[in-house]
LUMRO-612119 format. One record per residue (C-alpha): chain; residue number from 1; z, x, y; residue in three letters. Coordinates in nm, 4 decimals, always signed. Layout:
<pt><c>A</c><k>NUM</k><pz>Z</pz><px>X</px><py>Y</py><r>ALA</r></pt>
...
END
This chain:
<pt><c>A</c><k>1</k><pz>-2.8313</pz><px>+2.2084</px><py>-5.8884</py><r>MET</r></pt>
<pt><c>A</c><k>2</k><pz>-2.9646</pz><px>+1.8799</px><py>-6.0212</py><r>ALA</r></pt>
<pt><c>A</c><k>3</k><pz>-3.3007</pz><px>+1.8749</px><py>-6.1893</py><r>LYS</r></pt>
<pt><c>A</c><k>4</k><pz>-3.5539</pz><px>+1.6147</px><py>-6.0666</py><r>PRO</r></pt>
<pt><c>A</c><k>5</k><pz>-3.6365</pz><px>+1.3237</px><py>-6.2895</py><r>ASP</r></pt>
<pt><c>A</c><k>6</k><pz>-3.9698</pz><px>+1.4046</px><py>-6.4412</py><r>GLN</r></pt>
<pt><c>A</c><k>7</k><pz>-4.0550</pz><px>+1.0274</px><py>-6.4992</py><r>ASN</r></pt>
<pt><c>A</c><k>8</k><pz>-4.0082</pz><px>+0.9160</px><py>-6.1333</py><r>SER</r></pt>
<pt><c>A</c><k>9</k><pz>-4.3733</pz><px>+0.9835</px><py>-6.0462</py><r>VAL</r></pt>
<pt><c>A</c><k>10</k><pz>-4.4876</pz><px>+0.7643</px><py>-6.3368</py><r>LEU</r></pt>
<pt><c>A</c><k>11</k><pz>-4.2473</pz><px>+0.4814</px><py>-6.2230</py><r>ARG</r></pt>
<pt><c>A</c><k>12</k><pz>-4.3727</pz><px>+0.4982</px><py>-5.8708</py><r>GLN</r></pt>
<pt><c>A</c><k>13</k><pz>-4.7442</pz><px>+0.5065</px><py>-5.9637</py><r>LEU</r></pt>
<pt><c>A</c><k>14</k><pz>-4.7981</pz><px>+0.1298</px><py>-5.9989</py><r>PRO</r></pt>
<pt><c>A</c><k>15</k><pz>-4.6273</pz><px>+0.0623</px><py>-5.6596</py><r>LEU</r></pt>
<pt><c>A</c><k>16</k><pz>-4.8487</pz><px>+0.3208</px><py>-5.4979</py><r>VAL</r></pt>
<pt><c>A</c><k>17</k><pz>-5.1818</pz><px>+0.2285</px><py>-5.6408</py><r>VAL</r></pt>
<pt><c>A</c><k>18</k><pz>-5.0932</pz><px>-0.1608</px><py>-5.5931</py><r>GLY</r></pt>
<pt><c>A</c><k>19</k><pz>-4.9924</pz><px>-0.1000</px><py>-5.2296</py><r>GLY</r></pt>
<pt><c>A</c><k>20</k><pz>-5.2984</pz><px>+0.1258</px><py>-5.1581</py><r>LEU</r></pt>
<pt><c>A</c><k>21</k><pz>-5.5304</pz><px>-0.1274</px><py>-5.3116</py><r>GLY</r></pt>
<pt><c>A</c><k>22</k><pz>-5.3845</pz><px>-0.3985</px><py>-5.0959</py><r>GLY</r></pt>
<pt><c>A</c><k>23</k><pz>-5.4327</pz><px>-0.2050</px><py>-4.7777</py><r>VAL</r></pt>
<pt><c>A</c><k>24</k><pz>-5.7921</pz><px>-0.1162</px><py>-4.8668</py><r>LEU</r></pt>
<pt><c>A</c><k>25</k><pz>-5.8704</pz><px>-0.4839</px><py>-4.9431</py><r>LEU</r></pt>
<pt><c>A</c><k>26</k><pz>-5.7265</pz><px>-0.5934</px><py>-4.6167</py><r>LEU</r></pt>
<pt><c>A</c><k>27</k><pz>-5.9073</pz><px>-0.3172</px><py>-4.4215</py><r>SER</r></pt>
<pt><c>A</c><k>28</k><pz>-6.2340</pz><px>-0.4162</px><py>-4.5909</py><r>ASN</r></pt>
<pt><c>A</c><k>29</k><pz>-6.1922</pz><px>-0.7888</px><py>-4.4959</py><r>ARG</r></pt>
<pt><c>A</c><k>30</k><pz>-6.1143</pz><px>-0.7074</px><py>-4.1394</py><r>LEU</r></pt>
<pt><c>A</c><k>31</k><pz>-6.4138</pz><px>-0.4795</px><py>-4.1056</py><r>LEU</r></pt>
<pt><c>A</c><k>32</k><pz>-6.6571</pz><px>-0.7067</px><py>-4.2580</py><r>THR</r></pt>
<pt><c>A</c><k>33</k><pz>-6.8476</pz><px>-0.9207</px><py>-3.9921</py><r>PRO</r></pt>
<pt><c>A</c><k>34</k><pz>-6.9784</pz><px>-1.1928</px><py>-4.2336</py><r>GLN</r></pt>
<pt><c>A</c><k>35</k><pz>-6.7943</pz><px>-1.2733</px><py>-4.5606</py><r>LEU</r></pt>
<pt><c>A</c><k>36</k><pz>-7.0091</pz><px>-1.3613</px><py>-4.8497</py><r>THR</r></pt>
<pt><c>A</c><k>37</k><pz>-6.8875</pz><px>-1.5815</px><py>-5.1481</py><r>ASP</r></pt>
<pt><c>A</c><k>38</k><pz>-6.9116</pz><px>-1.3041</px><py>-5.3919</py><r>SER</r></pt>
<pt><c>A</c><k>39</k><pz>-6.7099</pz><px>-1.0682</px><py>-5.1788</py><r>GLN</r></pt>
<pt><c>A</c><k>40</k><pz>-6.4473</pz><px>-1.3425</px><py>-5.1247</py><r>ALA</r></pt>
<pt><c>A</c><k>41</k><pz>-6.4088</pz><px>-1.3663</px><py>-5.5185</py><r>ARG</r></pt>
<pt><c>A</c><k>42</k><pz>-6.3989</pz><px>-0.9976</px><py>-5.5475</py><r>ALA</r></pt>
<pt><c>A</c><k>43</k><pz>-6.1267</pz><px>-0.9753</px><py>-5.2805</py><r>ASP</r></pt>
<pt><c>A</c><k>44</k><pz>-5.9306</pz><px>-1.2505</px><py>-5.4471</py><r>ALA</r></pt>
<pt><c>A</c><k>45</k><pz>-5.9392</pz><px>-1.0688</px><py>-5.7719</py><r>LEU</r></pt>
<pt><c>A</c><k>46</k><pz>-5.8473</pz><px>-0.7372</px><py>-5.6086</py><r>GLY</r></pt>
<pt><c>A</c><k>47</k><pz>-5.5456</pz><px>-0.9107</px><py>-5.4431</py><r>VAL</r></pt>
<pt><c>A</c><k>48</k><pz>-5.4296</pz><px>-1.0415</px><py>-5.7720</py><r>ILE</r></pt>
<pt><c>A</c><k>49</k><pz>-5.4666</pz><px>-0.6966</px><py>-5.9343</py><r>LEU</r></pt>
<pt><c>A</c><k>50</k><pz>-5.2857</pz><px>-0.5270</px><py>-5.6517</py><r>SER</r></pt>
<pt><c>A</c><k>51</k><pz>-4.9959</pz><px>-0.7755</px><py>-5.6911</py><r>ALA</r></pt>
<pt><c>A</c><k>52</k><pz>-4.9620</pz><px>-0.7260</px><py>-6.0643</py><r>VAL</r></pt>
<pt><c>A</c><k>53</k><pz>-4.9394</pz><px>-0.3424</px><py>-6.0087</py><r>LEU</r></pt>
<pt><c>A</c><k>54</k><pz>-4.6766</pz><px>-0.3885</px><py>-5.7385</py><r>VAL</r></pt>
<pt><c>A</c><k>55</k><pz>-4.4846</pz><px>-0.6241</px><py>-5.9659</py><r>LEU</r></pt>
<pt><c>A</c><k>56</k><pz>-4.5262</pz><px>-0.3868</px><py>-6.2563</py><r>THR</r></pt>
<pt><c>A</c><k>57</k><pz>-4.3781</pz><px>-0.1052</px><py>-6.0491</py><r>GLY</r></pt>
<pt><c>A</c><k>58</k><pz>-4.0873</pz><px>-0.3056</px><py>-5.9474</py><r>LEU</r></pt>
<pt><c>A</c><k>59</k><pz>-4.0204</pz><px>-0.4177</px><py>-6.3013</py><r>LEU</r></pt>
<pt><c>A</c><k>60</k><pz>-4.0359</pz><px>-0.0426</px><py>-6.4172</py><r>TRP</r></pt>
<pt><c>A</c><k>61</k><pz>-3.7837</pz><px>+0.0645</px><py>-6.1507</py><r>GLN</r></pt>
<pt><c>A</c><k>62</k><pz>-3.5422</pz><px>-0.1912</px><py>-6.3102</py><r>GLN</r></pt>
<pt><c>A</c><k>63</k><pz>-3.6151</pz><px>-0.1498</px><py>-6.6746</py><r>VAL</r></pt>
<pt><c>A</c><k>64</k><pz>-3.7138</pz><px>+0.2164</px><py>-6.7472</py><r>GLN</r></pt>
<pt><c>A</c><k>65</k><pz>-3.3877</pz><px>+0.4097</px><py>-6.7945</py><r>PRO</r></pt>
<pt><c>A</c><k>66</k><pz>-3.3522</pz><px>+0.7260</px><py>-6.5566</py><r>ARG</r></pt>
<pt><c>A</c><k>67</k><pz>-3.2820</pz><px>+1.0517</px><py>-6.7305</py><r>GLN</r></pt>
<pt><c>A</c><k>68</k><pz>-2.9259</pz><px>+1.1719</px><py>-6.6435</py><r>PRO</r></pt>
<pt><c>A</c><k>69</k><pz>-2.9198</pz><px>+1.4339</px><py>-6.3786</py><r>GLU</r></pt>
<pt><c>A</c><k>70</k><pz>-2.8789</pz><px>+1.7749</px><py>-6.5216</py><r>ALA</r></pt>
<pt><c>A</c><k>71</k><pz>-2.6861</pz><px>+2.0611</px><py>-6.3549</py><r>VAL</r></pt>
<pt><c>A</c><k>72</k><pz>-2.6840</pz><px>+2.4494</px><py>-6.3917</py><r>ASP</r></pt>
<pt><c>A</c><k>73</k><pz>-2.3449</pz><px>+2.5153</px><py>-6.5649</py><r>LEU</r></pt>
<pt><c>A</c><k>74</k><pz>-2.1351</pz><px>+2.7718</px><py>-6.3941</py><r>ILE</r></pt>
<pt><c>A</c><k>75</k><pz>-2.0800</pz><px>+3.0822</px><py>-6.5971</py><r>GLY</r></pt>
<pt><c>A</c><k>76</k><pz>-2.2628</pz><px>+3.3592</px><py>-6.7783</py><r>GLU</r></pt>
<pt><c>A</c><k>77</k><pz>-2.4661</pz><px>+3.3444</px><py>-7.0915</py><r>GLN</r></pt>
<pt><c>A</c><k>78</k><pz>-2.2716</pz><px>+3.5007</px><py>-7.3863</py><r>GLY</r></pt>
<pt><c>A</c><k>79</k><pz>-2.2111</pz><px>+3.5224</px><py>-7.7598</py><r>PHE</r></pt>
<pt><c>A</c><k>80</k><pz>-1.8696</pz><px>+3.6076</px><py>-7.8752</py><r>GLU</r></pt>
<pt><c>A</c><k>81</k><pz>-1.7572</pz><px>+3.6266</px><py>-8.2375</py><r>LEU</r></pt>
<pt><c>A</c><k>82</k><pz>-1.4151</pz><px>+3.7023</px><py>-8.3659</py><r>ALA</r></pt>
<pt><c>A</c><k>83</k><pz>-1.3576</pz><px>+4.0475</px><py>-8.4991</py><r>ALA</r></pt>
<pt><c>A</c><k>84</k><pz>-1.3306</pz><px>+4.1240</px><py>-8.8740</py><r>GLU</r></pt>
<pt><c>A</c><k>85</k><pz>-1.4774</pz><px>+3.7886</px><py>-8.9821</py><r>LEU</r></pt>
<pt><c>A</c><k>86</k><pz>-1.6488</pz><px>+3.8089</px><py>-9.3225</py><r>PRO</r></pt>
<pt><c>A</c><k>87</k><pz>-2.0145</pz><px>+3.8456</px><py>-9.2984</py><r>GLU</r></pt>
<pt><c>A</c><k>88</k><pz>-2.0979</pz><px>+3.5172</px><py>-9.4583</py><r>GLU</r></pt>
<pt><c>A</c><k>89</k><pz>-1.8885</pz><px>+3.3400</px><py>-9.1854</py><r>VAL</r></pt>
<pt><c>A</c><k>90</k><pz>-2.0460</pz><px>+3.5332</px><py>-8.9100</py><r>LYS</r></pt>
<pt><c>A</c><k>91</k><pz>-2.3952</pz><px>+3.4328</px><py>-9.0435</py><r>THR</r></pt>
<pt><c>A</c><k>92</k><pz>-2.2970</pz><px>+3.0618</px><py>-9.0808</py><r>GLU</r></pt>
<pt><c>A</c><k>93</k><pz>-2.1492</pz><px>+3.0538</px><py>-8.7260</py><r>LEU</r></pt>
<pt><c>A</c><k>94</k><pz>-2.4553</pz><px>+3.2322</px><py>-8.5771</py><r>ALA</r></pt>
<pt><c>A</c><k>95</k><pz>-2.6794</pz><px>+3.0149</px><py>-8.7450</py><r>TRP</r></pt>
<pt><c>A</c><k>96</k><pz>-2.5103</pz><px>+2.6909</px><py>-8.6699</py><r>ALA</r></pt>
<pt><c>A</c><k>97</k><pz>-2.4481</pz><px>+2.7553</px><py>-8.3040</py><r>SER</r></pt>
<pt><c>A</c><k>98</k><pz>-2.8202</pz><px>+2.8607</px><py>-8.2643</py><r>HIS</r></pt>
<pt><c>A</c><k>99</k><pz>-2.9342</pz><px>+2.5265</px><py>-8.4112</py><r>LEU</r></pt>
<pt><c>A</c><k>100</k><pz>-2.7119</pz><px>+2.3391</px><py>-8.1886</py><r>LEU</r></pt>
<pt><c>A</c><k>101</k><pz>-2.8081</pz><px>+2.5140</px><py>-7.8694</py><r>LEU</r></pt>
<pt><c>A</c><k>102</k><pz>-3.1782</pz><px>+2.4915</px><py>-7.9419</py><r>MET</r></pt>
<pt><c>A</c><k>103</k><pz>-3.1975</pz><px>+2.1388</px><py>-8.0808</py><r>ASN</r></pt>
<pt><c>A</c><k>104</k><pz>-2.9423</pz><px>+1.9281</px><py>-7.8813</py><r>THR</r></pt>
<pt><c>A</c><k>105</k><pz>-2.8413</pz><px>+1.9171</px><py>-7.5309</py><r>VAL</r></pt>
<pt><c>A</c><k>106</k><pz>-2.5552</pz><px>+2.1519</px><py>-7.5803</py><r>THR</r></pt>
<pt><c>A</c><k>107</k><pz>-2.5276</pz><px>+2.4329</px><py>-7.3392</py><r>ARG</r></pt>
<pt><c>A</c><k>108</k><pz>-2.1864</pz><px>+2.5630</px><py>-7.4072</py><r>SER</r></pt>
<pt><c>A</c><k>109</k><pz>-2.0016</pz><px>+2.5511</px><py>-7.7408</py><r>LEU</r></pt>
<pt><c>A</c><k>110</k><pz>-1.6813</pz><px>+2.6920</px><py>-7.9081</py><r>ILE</r></pt>
<pt><c>A</c><k>111</k><pz>-1.5549</pz><px>+2.6949</px><py>-8.2634</py><r>VAL</r></pt>
<pt><c>A</c><k>112</k><pz>-1.1785</pz><px>+2.6800</px><py>-8.2868</py><r>TRP</r></pt>
<pt><c>A</c><k>113</k><pz>-1.0143</pz><px>+2.7009</px><py>-8.6270</py><r>TYR</r></pt>
<pt><c>A</c><k>114</k><pz>-0.6578</pz><px>+2.7727</px><py>-8.7381</py><r>GLN</r></pt>
<pt><c>A</c><k>115</k><pz>-0.5435</pz><px>+2.8022</px><py>-8.3874</py><r>GLY</r></pt>
<pt><c>A</c><k>116</k><pz>-0.8177</pz><px>+3.0753</px><py>-8.3163</py><r>LYS</r></pt>
<pt><c>A</c><k>117</k><pz>-1.1335</pz><px>+3.0906</px><py>-8.1317</py><r>VAL</r></pt>
<pt><c>A</c><k>118</k><pz>-1.3846</pz><px>+3.2076</px><py>-8.3818</py><r>LEU</r></pt>
<pt><c>A</c><k>119</k><pz>-1.6881</pz><px>+3.1754</px><py>-8.1680</py><r>LEU</r></pt>
<pt><c>A</c><k>120</k><pz>-1.8031</pz><px>+3.1116</px><py>-7.8112</py><r>ARG</r></pt>
<pt><c>A</c><k>121</k><pz>-2.1663</pz><px>+3.0923</px><py>-7.7263</py><r>ARG</r></pt>
<pt><c>A</c><k>122</k><pz>-2.4041</pz><px>+2.9563</px><py>-7.4491</py><r>GLY</r></pt>
<pt><c>A</c><k>123</k><pz>-2.2597</pz><px>+2.9515</px><py>-7.0947</py><r>ILE</r></pt>
<pt><c>A</c><k>124</k><pz>-1.9173</pz><px>+3.0767</px><py>-7.1276</py><r>LEU</r></pt>
<pt><c>A</c><k>125</k><pz>-1.6210</pz><px>+2.9628</px><py>-6.9172</py><r>GLY</r></pt>
<pt><c>A</c><k>126</k><pz>-1.3782</pz><px>+3.2196</px><py>-6.7671</py><r>THR</r></pt>
<pt><c>A</c><k>127</k><pz>-1.0771</pz><px>+3.1031</px><py>-6.9744</py><r>ASN</r></pt>
<pt><c>A</c><k>128</k><pz>-1.1031</pz><px>+3.2446</px><py>-7.3335</py><r>GLN</r></pt>
<pt><c>A</c><k>129</k><pz>-0.8004</pz><px>+3.0743</px><py>-7.4731</py><r>GLU</r></pt>
<pt><c>A</c><k>130</k><pz>-0.8101</pz><px>+2.7226</px><py>-7.6197</py><r>VAL</r></pt>
<pt><c>A</c><k>131</k><pz>-0.4755</pz><px>+2.5322</px><py>-7.5792</py><r>LYS</r></pt>
<pt><c>A</c><k>132</k><pz>-0.4974</pz><px>+2.2105</px><py>-7.7579</py><r>PRO</r></pt>
<pt><c>A</c><k>133</k><pz>-0.4336</pz><px>+1.9055</px><py>-7.5129</py><r>GLY</r></pt>
<pt><c>A</c><k>134</k><pz>-0.4017</pz><px>+1.5361</px><py>-7.5888</py><r>ALA</r></pt>
<pt><c>A</c><k>135</k><pz>-0.7727</pz><px>+1.4864</px><py>-7.6662</py><r>ILE</r></pt>
<pt><c>A</c><k>136</k><pz>-0.8152</pz><px>+1.7790</px><py>-7.9035</py><r>LEU</r></pt>
<pt><c>A</c><k>137</k><pz>-0.4803</pz><px>+1.6897</px><py>-8.0829</py><r>GLN</r></pt>
<pt><c>A</c><k>138</k><pz>-0.6151</pz><px>+1.3365</px><py>-8.1358</py><r>ARG</r></pt>
<pt><c>A</c><k>139</k><pz>-0.9254</pz><px>+1.4689</px><py>-8.2881</py><r>VAL</r></pt>
<pt><c>A</c><k>140</k><pz>-0.7251</pz><px>+1.6887</px><py>-8.5341</py><r>LEU</r></pt>
<pt><c>A</c><k>141</k><pz>-0.4850</pz><px>+1.4105</px><py>-8.6141</py><r>GLU</r></pt>
<pt><c>A</c><k>142</k><pz>-0.7444</pz><px>+1.1304</px><py>-8.6747</py><r>GLN</r></pt>
<pt><c>A</c><k>143</k><pz>-1.0150</pz><px>+1.3529</px><py>-8.8043</py><r>GLY</r></pt>
<pt><c>A</c><k>144</k><pz>-1.2767</pz><px>+1.1620</px><py>-8.5815</py><r>LYS</r></pt>
<pt><c>A</c><k>145</k><pz>-1.5012</pz><px>+1.2986</px><py>-8.3019</py><r>PRO</r></pt>
<pt><c>A</c><k>146</k><pz>-1.4521</pz><px>+1.2075</px><py>-7.9454</py><r>ILE</r></pt>
<pt><c>A</c><k>147</k><pz>-1.7451</pz><px>+1.1951</px><py>-7.7199</py><r>TYR</r></pt>
<pt><c>A</c><k>148</k><pz>-1.6709</pz><px>+1.1996</px><py>-7.3439</py><r>LEU</r></pt>
<pt><c>A</c><k>149</k><pz>-1.9987</pz><px>+1.0905</px><py>-7.1956</py><r>VAL</r></pt>
<pt><c>A</c><k>150</k><pz>-1.9181</pz><px>+1.1866</px><py>-6.8391</py><r>ASN</r></pt>
<pt><c>A</c><k>151</k><pz>-1.6423</pz><px>+1.4499</px><py>-6.8360</py><r>LEU</r></pt>
<pt><c>A</c><k>152</k><pz>-1.5536</pz><px>+1.4056</px><py>-6.4585</py><r>LYS</r></pt>
<pt><c>A</c><k>153</k><pz>-1.4477</pz><px>+1.0454</px><py>-6.5184</py><r>LEU</r></pt>
<pt><c>A</c><k>154</k><pz>-1.1636</pz><px>+1.1322</px><py>-6.7501</py><r>TYR</r></pt>
<pt><c>A</c><k>155</k><pz>-0.8463</pz><px>+1.2667</px><py>-6.6044</py><r>PRO</r></pt>
<pt><c>A</c><k>156</k><pz>-0.7453</pz><px>+1.4331</px><py>-6.9315</py><r>GLY</r></pt>
<pt><c>A</c><k>157</k><pz>-1.0542</pz><px>+1.6412</px><py>-6.9339</py><r>SER</r></pt>
<pt><c>A</c><k>158</k><pz>-0.8526</pz><px>+1.9202</px><py>-6.7526</py><r>ILE</r></pt>
<pt><c>A</c><k>159</k><pz>-0.7487</pz><px>+2.0415</px><py>-7.0873</py><r>GLU</r></pt>
<pt><c>A</c><k>160</k><pz>-1.1127</pz><px>+2.1833</px><py>-7.1416</py><r>PHE</r></pt>
<pt><c>A</c><k>161</k><pz>-1.0647</pz><px>+2.4574</px><py>-6.8810</py><r>ASP</r></pt>
<pt><c>A</c><k>162</k><pz>-1.2192</pz><px>+2.7008</px><py>-7.1311</py><r>TYR</r></pt>
<pt><c>A</c><k>163</k><pz>-1.5636</pz><px>+2.5405</px><py>-7.0819</py><r>LEU</r></pt>
<pt><c>A</c><k>164</k><pz>-1.7756</pz><px>+2.5819</px><py>-6.7788</py><r>PRO</r></pt>
<pt><c>A</c><k>165</k><pz>-1.5926</pz><px>+2.4103</px><py>-6.4838</py><r>GLU</r></pt>
<pt><c>A</c><k>166</k><pz>-1.8987</pz><px>+2.1803</px><py>-6.4094</py><r>ASN</r></pt>
<pt><c>A</c><k>167</k><pz>-1.9447</pz><px>+2.0683</px><py>-6.7764</py><r>THR</r></pt>
<pt><c>A</c><k>168</k><pz>-2.0874</pz><px>+1.7095</px><py>-6.7586</py><r>GLN</r></pt>
<pt><c>A</c><k>169</k><pz>-2.0533</pz><px>+1.5737</px><py>-7.1180</py><r>GLY</r></pt>
<pt><c>A</c><k>170</k><pz>-1.8477</pz><px>+1.6792</px><py>-7.4303</py><r>LEU</r></pt>
<pt><c>A</c><k>171</k><pz>-1.8120</pz><px>+1.6198</px><py>-7.8002</py><r>ILE</r></pt>
<pt><c>A</c><k>172</k><pz>-1.5089</pz><px>+1.7271</px><py>-7.9877</py><r>CYS</r></pt>
<pt><c>A</c><k>173</k><pz>-1.6158</pz><px>+1.7234</px><py>-8.3591</py><r>GLN</r></pt>
<pt><c>A</c><k>174</k><pz>-1.3429</pz><px>+1.7953</px><py>-8.6133</py><r>PRO</r></pt>
<pt><c>A</c><k>175</k><pz>-1.3912</pz><px>+2.0908</px><py>-8.8538</py><r>ILE</r></pt>
<pt><c>A</c><k>176</k><pz>-1.2016</pz><px>+1.9645</px><py>-9.1528</py><r>GLY</r></pt>
<pt><c>A</c><k>177</k><pz>-0.8352</pz><px>+1.9137</px><py>-9.0572</py><r>ASN</r></pt>
<pt><c>A</c><k>178</k><pz>-0.7792</pz><px>+2.2586</px><py>-8.9119</py><r>GLN</r></pt>
<pt><c>A</c><k>179</k><pz>-1.0152</pz><px>+2.3038</px><py>-8.6241</py><r>GLY</r></pt>
<pt><c>A</c><k>180</k><pz>-1.2936</pz><px>+2.1516</px><py>-8.4044</py><r>ALA</r></pt>
<pt><c>A</c><k>181</k><pz>-1.6371</pz><px>+2.2211</px><py>-8.2851</py><r>LEU</r></pt>
<pt><c>A</c><k>182</k><pz>-1.6178</pz><px>+2.1716</px><py>-7.9096</py><r>ILE</r></pt>
<pt><c>A</c><k>183</k><pz>-1.9719</pz><px>+2.1253</px><py>-7.7368</py><r>LEU</r></pt>
<pt><c>A</c><k>184</k><pz>-2.0361</pz><px>+2.1010</px><py>-7.3621</py><r>GLY</r></pt>
<pt><c>A</c><k>185</k><pz>-2.3668</pz><px>+1.9422</px><py>-7.2131</py><r>ALA</r></pt>
<pt><c>A</c><k>186</k><pz>-2.5067</pz><px>+2.0003</px><py>-6.8651</py><r>ASN</r></pt>
<pt><c>A</c><k>187</k><pz>-2.5917</pz><px>+1.6245</px><py>-6.8137</py><r>ALA</r></pt>
<pt><c>A</c><k>188</k><pz>-2.3804</pz><px>+1.3096</px><py>-6.8575</py><r>PRO</r></pt>
<pt><c>A</c><k>189</k><pz>-2.4630</pz><px>+1.0583</px><py>-7.1208</py><r>ARG</r></pt>
<pt><c>A</c><k>190</k><pz>-2.7126</pz><px>+1.2951</px><py>-7.2862</py><r>SER</r></pt>
<pt><c>A</c><k>191</k><pz>-2.6021</pz><px>+1.3129</px><py>-7.6484</py><r>TYR</r></pt>
<pt><c>A</c><k>192</k><pz>-2.7929</pz><px>+1.0462</px><py>-7.8644</py><r>THR</r></pt>
<pt><c>A</c><k>193</k><pz>-2.6760</pz><px>+0.8982</px><py>-8.1801</py><r>LYS</r></pt>
<pt><c>A</c><k>194</k><pz>-2.9076</pz><px>+1.1215</px><py>-8.3633</py><r>GLN</r></pt>
<pt><c>A</c><k>195</k><pz>-2.7305</pz><px>+1.4306</px><py>-8.1891</py><r>ASP</r></pt>
<pt><c>A</c><k>196</k><pz>-2.3945</pz><px>+1.3163</px><py>-8.3062</py><r>GLU</r></pt>
<pt><c>A</c><k>197</k><pz>-2.4984</pz><px>+1.2672</px><py>-8.6699</py><r>ASN</r></pt>
<pt><c>A</c><k>198</k><pz>-2.6619</pz><px>+1.6150</px><py>-8.6454</py><r>TRP</r></pt>
<pt><c>A</c><k>199</k><pz>-2.3379</pz><px>+1.7750</px><py>-8.5043</py><r>ILE</r></pt>
<pt><c>A</c><k>200</k><pz>-2.1297</pz><px>+1.6137</px><py>-8.7664</py><r>GLU</r></pt>
<pt><c>A</c><k>201</k><pz>-2.3358</pz><px>+1.7366</px><py>-9.0407</py><r>GLY</r></pt>
<pt><c>A</c><k>202</k><pz>-2.3231</pz><px>+2.1056</px><py>-8.9136</py><r>ILE</r></pt>
<pt><c>A</c><k>203</k><pz>-1.9516</pz><px>+2.0811</px><py>-8.8757</py><r>ALA</r></pt>
<pt><c>A</c><k>204</k><pz>-1.8997</pz><px>+1.9684</px><py>-9.2159</py><r>ASP</r></pt>
<pt><c>A</c><k>205</k><pz>-2.1155</pz><px>+2.2634</px><py>-9.3350</py><r>LYS</r></pt>
<pt><c>A</c><k>206</k><pz>-1.8956</pz><px>+2.5010</px><py>-9.1171</py><r>ILE</r></pt>
<pt><c>A</c><k>207</k><pz>-1.5761</pz><px>+2.3324</px><py>-9.2521</py><r>ALA</r></pt>
<pt><c>A</c><k>208</k><pz>-1.6935</pz><px>+2.4106</px><py>-9.6188</py><r>ASN</r></pt>
<pt><c>A</c><k>209</k><pz>-1.7628</pz><px>+2.7788</px><py>-9.5364</py><r>THR</r></pt>
<pt><c>A</c><k>210</k><pz>-1.4445</pz><px>+2.8388</px><py>-9.3433</py><r>LEU</r></pt>
<pt><c>A</c><k>211</k><pz>-1.2085</pz><px>+2.6748</px><py>-9.6094</py><r>SER</r></pt>
<pt><c>A</c><k>212</k><pz>-1.3353</pz><px>+2.9487</px><py>-9.8532</py><r>ARG</r></pt>
<pt><c>A</c><k>213</k><pz>-1.2295</pz><px>+3.2116</px><py>-9.6234</py><r>TYR</r></pt>
<pt><c>A</c><k>214</k><pz>-0.9212</pz><px>+3.0839</px><py>-9.4777</py><r>ALA</r></pt>
<pt><c>A</c><k>215</k><pz>-0.7104</pz><px>+3.3889</px><py>-9.5475</py><r>ASP</r></pt>
<pt><c>A</c><k>216</k><pz>-0.9577</pz><px>+3.6328</px><py>-9.3923</py><r>ASP</r></pt>
<pt><c>A</c><k>217</k><pz>-0.9858</pz><px>+3.4019</px><py>-9.0828</py><r>ILE</r></pt>
<pt><c>A</c><k>218</k><pz>-0.6158</pz><px>+3.4227</px><py>-9.0325</py><r>ALA</r></pt>
<pt><c>A</c><k>219</k><pz>-0.6442</pz><px>+3.7914</px><py>-8.9661</py><r>LEU</r></pt>
<pt><c>A</c><k>220</k><pz>-0.9522</pz><px>+3.7691</px><py>-8.7253</py><r>ALA</r></pt>
<pt><c>A</c><k>221</k><pz>-0.9250</pz><px>+3.8042</px><py>-8.3446</py><r>GLU</r></pt>
<pt><c>A</c><k>222</k><pz>-1.1789</pz><px>+3.7571</px><py>-8.0925</py><r>ILE</r></pt>
END
């Protein structure tokens, strides 16, 4: 279910106040049997102020960006870690995933490394297996993240069937050259450049830790 735009009331406020002021001025003019010079000047000033408010409201409708509509992702909250991971790796993944869920718009995330799912957290999809498609393969080959701002607009997004089915936006961030951090958001166009930089830094930190435990990770299963 889409969440309401919390700024819509503020955008509508100048229109409402300006329109109400204009109506009250007109009513006052019609109900006044004899108009004085001072009242005429006051009415003229009131009309100007009402017009400015209405114009401001119209401009705000065009200029102020609307917040992307968020949805409730389909799935259950969960936290799954691969078995037999070293304690340092478990701590690192738990810490990193918590930061991402708390400080970005991420609602679902997966750490995939050496062909294995090491972590799933947030709203979990029904499919637990990650099969790399064209998009994830390109991330691994090029070593660069891919941000799909509105997932439903990309036909290739079907490969991300391991995320909640109504995921709105997605970032695939490489973890070194052996894995990826896959993050799903509940609203399109919701990741900022600051979020992307934050995600890149955390992925680099994860990559450094995982590279030191590559042999142990090869034995782990979720």
